[in-house]
N, C-alpha and C positions, 0 to 999 in steps of 0.2 A: 545725598539728601535722604532723610528718613521718610518712609512711606507708611501710611496708616489706613486701616479699613474705615475708621470713623474718626473725624475731627470735629470737636465741639468748640465753638467760640462762645465763651461765657459760662460762668459757674452757677447759673440759675437753676430753678427747680426742674424744668424740663431737661435741660442740658446735662446736669449732674446725674439725674436718674437714668437717662439714656446711656450716658458714658458707662456707668456701673453695670447696668443690665447687659449691655453689649459686651463688656469685658468678661462678664461671667459666662457668656456664650462663646468665649474664645477669640473675640475680635480684638485686634490691635487698635487701641484708642489713644488719641491725643486730646487733651483738654487745655484750652488757652484762656487765661484770665489776666486782665491788664492790671489788677490791683490785688495785693495780698489781703487787703481789708474787705474784699468782696468774695472770699471763698464762701460758698453756700448761696450766693446770690442776693438780690435786693431784699427779699422777704426777711431773711435772717439778719442782715446787717443794717439796712436803712429803711426797711418797710414794716411789714406786719408785726414781727416779733418785738423790735424795740419800741414801736409806737404803742402797741397794746400793753406792753410791760409798763410804760409810763402812764397810760390811761388808768390801768389798775392801781398803780401806786398813787396817782392823783385822787382817785376815788377814796382810797383808804385815808389819805391825808385829810381830805375834806370831811369824811365821816368822823374822824377823830378830833376835828377842830384844830389841827396842827399844821396849818398852811404857813410854813416858815422856809426861809432860805436854806436852813440846815437840812430839813426834810426833803426839799427839792434836790439838793446835792446828793443826798443818800439814794434817792430814786434814780438819779443819773448813774450813780456808781453801780447800783443793782442791775440796771439795764446794760451797762458795759460788761459786767461780769457774765451776764447771760449770753450776750452775743459772742463774746470771746470764747465761751465754752462751746457754743453751737458751731462757730466758725471752725474751731479746731477739730471738732468731731466730724464735720463735713469734709474737711481736708483729709483727715485720716482714713475715712471710709473709702476714698478713692485712691489715695497715695499708696496704701498698703497692697493694692491689687497690682500684680506684676504685669498685667496687660494694659495698664493705664500710665501714660506719661503726662505730667502736668507741666505746662510751660507758663512762665510769668512774662507778660509783655503785651504790647498792642499788636493785634492781628490786622493784617491788610492783605487783600487778594492781589496776586500777580496774574492769575488766570483762574478758571473755574475749578482747578484742582490744586493749585499751588498757593500757599499762604506764607507771607513773610511775617516773622515775629520780632518786633523791635523791643528790646529790653536790655538786660545786662550783657547778654551775648546775642547779637542779631543772627538769626538763622532762618532758613526756609524749609517748610515741610510740605508733603503732598498728602492728599486725602481722597480716597475713592468716593466717600460720601461725606458731606460737610453740613454742619448744623449750626445756624446762627441763633444764639440765645443771649443777646447782649442787653436785653431789658429796655428800660426807658429812663428819661431824665426830666427834671423840672422844666416847665416852660417859663421863660423870662419875658415879660412884656417889653415892647419896643418903646420905652420911655426913658427919660433922663434920670439915671440913678447915680448919685454921687454920695454914697453913704457906706460906712463900715458896720452899720447896724441892721443890714438887710440879710435875711436868711431864706433858704429854701427848706423844704421838708426834710432834706438830707442834712444840711449843715446845722439846722436848729437843734438836732438831736445831740450835738456836742456842746451846746450852750450851757455853761455851768452856773451862770448867774440868773436867778429868776427875775424876769422883767416885771417892774411895777405896772407898766402899761404896754400891752402887746397889741399892735395893729395887724390885722390879717387881711390881705387883699385876696378875695376869692371865697366862694362859699360852696365849693364842691365837697366831696367826701373828705379830702385831706384837710381843707380849711376848717370844716366843722368839727372834725375829730380833735384837731389841735386847739380849737377854741374852747371846747369843753374841758380838755385836759388842763390847759393853763388857767382857766377860770377856777377849777378845783384846787390847783396849786396856790391860788391866791392872787393871780395877776388880774388887772382890769383889762378886759378884752373888748376890742372894737373890731367889727367886721365891715369891710367896705365891699359892697356888691354892685356890680355894673348894671344889673337888671333892676326892675322894679318889683320883683316877686321873690319869695323865699322858697327854695326847694321846688322849683316848677315841675319837676318830673313826678313828684308825689301827688296823691289826692289832696285836695284842699284841707280836709279835716285832719289828716296826718301832719301836714306841713304846719298847720296852726298849733297843734299840740307841741311840736318840737320847738317852734318859735316861742311859745309861751314858756316852755321849760328853760330856754336860753335866757329869757327875760328874768326869770326867777333866779338864775345863776349870776345875774348882773352883767350879762353879755349884751353889748349895744350893737345894733345892726343899722348901718346907713345905706339906704338904697339909692339907685341912680347915681352912684359915685364913679365918675370917670377919672381915674388916677392919671396924672400928667407927669409928675416928677417926685423923686424922693431925694432929699438932701439932708446932710448932717448939720445940726447946730452944735453949740459947744457941749451940750449935755444930752440932747435927744435927736431923734430923726424926725424930720418934718415931711409929711406927705401932702403934696399939693393935688387937689382934685376939683373937678367941676360938678355941680349938682344944680339942675334946673337953670343952666346958663349962668350960674354964679360961681365965683371962685371961693374955695375954702381951704383951710389948712388944719391938719390934725397932727399932734405930736405923740411920740411913743419911744420907750426905751429900746424896743426892738420891733422889726417889721418882718412878717412872714409873707412871702409871695407864694400863693397856693392857687394858681389859676389853671392848673392842669399839668399833665405829663405828656411827653412825646417819645416816640421810639428813638433809641440810641444807636445811631449808625455811623457816627463820626469816625473817620480814619480807616474805615473798612475797605474803601475803594471798590464798592460793589459793582460799579460799571465795568471794571476789568473782568469780573466774573460773569457778567451777563445778568445780574440780579437787578430787577427793576423796582422802583418805588412809586407809590401813588401820590396824589396831590398833598396828602397829609404827612408824607414822609414815612409811611408804613411800607414794609416789604410786602410786595404782592405775592400771594400764594394761592394754590388751588385747594380743593377740599381735603387733600392729603398733606397739605402744608409744604408742597414743593414750590420752589420759585420758578422763574423763567429758565433758570439753569437746572436741568432735571436731576442732577446729582447734589443739588444744594437745597436745603430746607430752612425754614424760619419758624421758630417756636417762641411762645411767650409774648411779652409786650411789644417786641420789635416788629411783629406782624400786625399790630393794631388789635382792635376788638376790645373786650373787657380786660382791664389790667388787674387780674386777680391771680394769685399764686395757684389756686386750684384749677383755673383754666389752663395755666401753664402745665400743670401736672397732666391734665387731660390731653394737651398737645403731645406730651410724651407718649400717651397711650395710642394716639392716632398714628404717630410716626413709627412706634415700635411695631404696631400691627402692619403698617405698610412695608416695613423692612423684613419682618420675620413671620408675619401672619398672612392673612388673605385679603387685606385691604377692606375689611368689613367695617372698620371704624373710620369716620371722617368728620370734618367740622359741620357737615350737613345733617348728621344724625346724633349730635350730642344730646345728652339728657339735659333737663332744665338746669339753669344756673342760678342758684340763690345769691343774694347780695346782703351784706351786713355793713351798716354804718355804726362804728363803735363809739357812740356817744356815752355819756354817763349812764343814761338809760339807752341801750342799744336799739337801733331800728333795723329790722330784717325784713326782706321781701323775696318772694319768688312768684313767677308766673305773671298774670295780668293784674294791673290795678283796676279799680272801678272805672275810671275814666277811659282807660285803654280798652277795656272790654266793651264799653258802650260805643267807643269810636269804631270798633271792629264789627258792630252790628249785633252783638249778643243781647238777648233778653236775660237779665241777670237777677239773682237774689244776692243780697248783701247782708252779712252778719257783722255785728259790732259788739264788743265787750270791753268795758273799761277795766284797766289793770286793777283798780281799787276793789273790784268785785272778786278778785282771785285771792284766796287765803295765803298762798305762797308769797305773793307780792307783799302782803302785810307782814308776814314773818320776816322777809328780807328788808322790810322798811323802805320799800320803793314802790309806790303805787302810781308812779308817773306813767301816762300813756294809755294805749288802747290796742286791742287785737281786732283785726278786720279780715273777713273772708269773702271772696267773690265766687259765686257758683253759677253755672249755666242753668237757667230756669227751665229749659226744655228737657234736659236729661239728667240734671242734678250732679253733673261732673264738676269737680273742683277746678276753677280757672286760675286762682291766685290767692295769695295771702300776704298781708302786711302786718307785722307784729312790732309795735313800739312798746316794749315792755322788758323788764328784767328777764334775763336768761333767753331772750329771743334768738340769739345765734344758735342755740341748741334746738329749740322747739321748731324753728323754721325748717329743719331737715325732715321733720315728719311730713310737712306739706310738700316738700320736694319729692319725697317718696310717693305721696298720694298722686301728684301730678304725673310722675313717671309711670305709675301704675294705672293711670286713668281711672282713679277711684271716684265713686260718688261720695258726696259728703256724709251720707248715712253710715259709711264704713267707719268714720271717725266719731260721729255723733254718739254712738252707743258703745264705743270701744272702752275697755276698762283700763284706766291709767293709774299710776301710783299716786298716793296722796300723803302729804301735801306737795304738789308739784305744779309748775307753770303749765306743763303739757295737759293736765287734766282740765284746764280752762277751755280746751278744744271742744269738750262736750257741750258746754254752755254756749260757746261761740257758734257752733253748728245749730244749736237749738234756737238761736236768735235770728236766723235767716228770714229776710223779708224781701218780696219781689219789688224791684225798683221800676 
């Protein structure tokens, strides 16, 4: 039986980075991946990269007024070429290292050091340290589904025929991104939301702006929709739902289920390794990402928390420091974590929102600036949205920022830096920015602060 210093289960961001860095330090490393189509992990193959590629292509398609089946298929082809290139590069980066052995197959624990790999050739290996990085999968509702037209955020990426009518169940990040994307490609999009509010996590003014933008894009939102079944008719899928104690039906060429994601632990036999799960199915870890079995760690989505690739990368930093450093890094001392919703006009956020700051007892100042007031937004012909800043009125420290504007995924990092550095807003108010840029709007945003 082969023995390894490091065994990584899953080719995701944290796992592949840990495997390569450990191998460069002379460690004997095994990396197990159940699917050759997942080299590089979720982000590259079925997550961030393909979806953002299609969102970009849909924006170009809409801007050019060429929302056609042909252009949709070309966008799918470009997406496929991109992920195939990245998948191959990720595989090569590891496979060429003599200290790394890549195994294709399903991993399952026999004990806390022994893993069976079921694949073309069933084998078992031992690992001194084992790292679970198996990611997450789509949540499927417990309803009657008898349809060939139902997709998840993974399977819809391979749909080559542009639907005339797309029904989306769920209005989280995934559902909203796909809604904007397919509306730009030319589909009639309808979103079914179980709750009676839109984007409840956001401040009301931001949520309203996004909802108004969706309305302009022709996206219909149905609230209080309790989906009960999905069944195929001869030409379409029929979604049966209740609203206000009445029965309704809605038809679509395709249905996207986007009610969330959950950790992927199927087939791992974690109980044999002494690894425990919480009520949500997440692997329980301590602040250094160790499980109940001290030699086994969990990284990325499988341990719960925020399902972002950059959080997974930070998980690598924590584990790497735990193994080879002084355990100075932990999940308890992470820097702030920014968030981005890649809509046609992206929504980015970091820190506290206005209502969150008030709920925590802060006396605050709030600044607001419409995107239309920013020259760069007019140059880019996208004046949708608003920039919003929240500041502690007692000491002028920046508490949070929400940017619903073009280029916000880049600009939000300035506020992340300010929060990490505990900067007062004056540090940005009089800072010299390039012109014309979206970041220079921070000057006017800071100048607009008013006590609430």
